[in-house]
C-alpha positions in Angstrom: -73.3 16.9 19.7 -76.8 18.3 19.4 -79.3 17.7 21.7 -81.5 16.2 18.9 -78.9 13.7 17.8 -78.3 12.5 21.6 -82.2 12.6 22.0 -82.3 10.3 18.8 -79.8 8.1 19.9 -81.5 7.5 23.2 -84.6 6.9 21.2 -82.6 4.0 19.4 -81.3 2.5 22.0 -84.1 2.3 24.1 -86.1 0.8 21.1 -83.1 -1.4 20.8 -83.1 -2.4 24.0 -87.3 -3.1 24.1 -86.9 -5.3 21.2 -84.3 -7.8 22.6 -86.3 -7.5 25.9 -89.5 -8.7 24.2 -87.3 -11.4 22.3 -85.9 -12.7 25.7 -89.4 -13.0 27.5 -90.8 -14.9 24.2 -88.0 -17.6 24.6 -88.5 -17.4 28.2 -92.0 -18.2 28.1 -91.3 -20.9 25.4 -89.9 -23.1 28.1 
């Protein structure tokens, strides 16, 4: 696996985790 592919996967994973975290916080604030 190339370094570029690795960086791309890490970036995608980071964005996914951030979006999930934001959704989680929105649900928590609603209560």
